[in-house]
C-alpha positions, -999 to 999 in steps of 0.1 A, spaced: 736 364 -246 740 346 -279 747 314 -259 714 317 -241 695 324 -274 711 293 -290 701 273 -259 665 285 -261 664 277 -299 678 243 -292 653 235 -265 624 248 -286 636 226 -315 638 196 -292 603 203 -279 588 207 -314 606 175 -325 592 156 -295 557 169 -303 559 158 -339 572 124 -329 544 119 -304 519 129 -331 532 102 -354 532 76 -327 500 54 -330 477 55 -300 475 25 -278 441 9 -271 440 25 -237 447 59 -251 420 55 -278 395 44 -251 402 75 -230 400 98 -261 367 82 -272 352 85 -237 361 121 -236 344 126 -270 313 107 -260 308 130 -229 303 160 -252 285 141 -281 249 141 -290 241 104 -291 214 91 -315 196 61 -300 182 35 -323 150 23 -305 143 -6 -328 166 -33 -317 188 -59 -334 175 -94 -325 200 -121 -318 184 -155 -322 202 -186 -309 193 -222 -312 199 -240 -278 233 -255 -277 248 -234 -305 283 -220 -302 284 -182 -302 304 -169 -332 333 -147 -325 325 -124 -354 293 -108 -366 301 -96 -401 285 -63 -412 268 -55 -379 271 -18 -388 271 -9 -425 293 17 -441 323 14 -418 354 26 -437 380 23 -410 384 6 -376 365 22 -347 361 13 -311 327 1 -300 315 2 -263 294 -27 -251 272 -30 -220 255 -62 -207 224 -50 -188 200 -72 -168 167 -65 -152 166 -70 -114 137 -86 -96 125 -51 -88 125 -42 -125 155 -19 -124 183 -21 -150 217 -32 -137 249 -32 -158 266 -65 -153 296 -62 -176 312 -37 -200 337 -42 -228 353 -25 -258 353 -42 -292 370 -34 -325 347 -27 -354 362 -28 -389 353 -40 -425 357 -76 -415 331 -74 -387 330 -72 -350 342 -95 -322 314 -103 -298 330 -96 -263 306 -117 -242 307 -149 -264 322 -171 -238 300 -157 -210 267 -160 -228 246 -187 -212 215 -197 -232 195 -211 -203 193 -176 -187 170 -165 -215 146 -194 -206 144 -183 -169 128 -150 -178 158 -129 -169 157 -99 -192 191 -94 -209 198 -64 -230 231 -59 -248 237 -23 -259 266 -10 -280 277 25 -288 297 33 -320 307 62 -341 290 62 -376 311 71 -407 291 104 -408 306 114 -374 276 110 -351 275 86 -322 248 59 -323 236 36 -296 219 3 -305 204 -25 -286 207 -62 -292 181 -84 -276 187 -122 -274 160 -148 -281 157 -185 -287 152 -196 -323 120 -216 -329 138 -241 -351 174 -251 -360 171 -239 -396 154 -206 -387 151 -192 -422 144 -212 -454 169 -204 -482 144 -183 -501 134 -161 -472 170 -159 -460 180 -146 -494 151 -120 -493 163 -106 -459 199 -106 -471 189 -85 -500 171 -60 -477 202 -59 -455 182 -69 -424 200 -103 -419 234 -93 -404 246 -128 -397 229 -162 -403 238 -198 -401 219 -230 -391 218 -221 -354 222 -183 -352 204 -153 -367 213 -117 -362 184 -96 -375 183 -58 -377 145 -52 -372 149 -16 -383 153 -28 -418 123 -51 -417 91 -32 -428 70 -23 -397 40 -43 -409 61 -75 -412 81 -73 -379 56 -92 -358 54 -120 -384 92 -122 -386 95 -124 -348 68 -150 -345 84 -171 -373 119 -169 -360 117 -169 -322 103 -193 -296 111 -168 -268 122 -133 -268 119 -108 -239 112 -73 -251 119 -44 -227 91 -24 -213 
């Protein structure tokens, strides 16, 4: 009897030890994706309807990192991306999906090598959406709409500094602008779009 009890205690101890060991073991990327997808299915997702505009000067190289795309990130989180295109019938079709790592340094843009600037000129509506978990705990879905910049130096230094102060300019160099239109006053959005973009296709 005592032998059986010792065996049960020993097995229980081994089980507890294995549980604690598995808790300490860091999750793989695949495990984090599964856990995140399970959480998203039960989450209330807030959708930001005012998009982030990605302006590109033709021929520019897409940067691998967009610093400060989402403010207030205190630790690394996974971000789910969708590349959506409009069909000829007007329906939305998901072409590609990807996961990115968002941290204090910025965010890797998953479709950088696949992004083809001429497709914007042909009138094909491209919509990039990403889903991330805010520091406050809620899930937020944002859209990025690509457009062609009207000139190589899209923002003069004075205006660029102004938008940096307001937090609207998420990334900017001589050939790329990443602008959060939600942080541009509503009365000025049309003027900013007209000044920055030669062509941008807004969704219906």
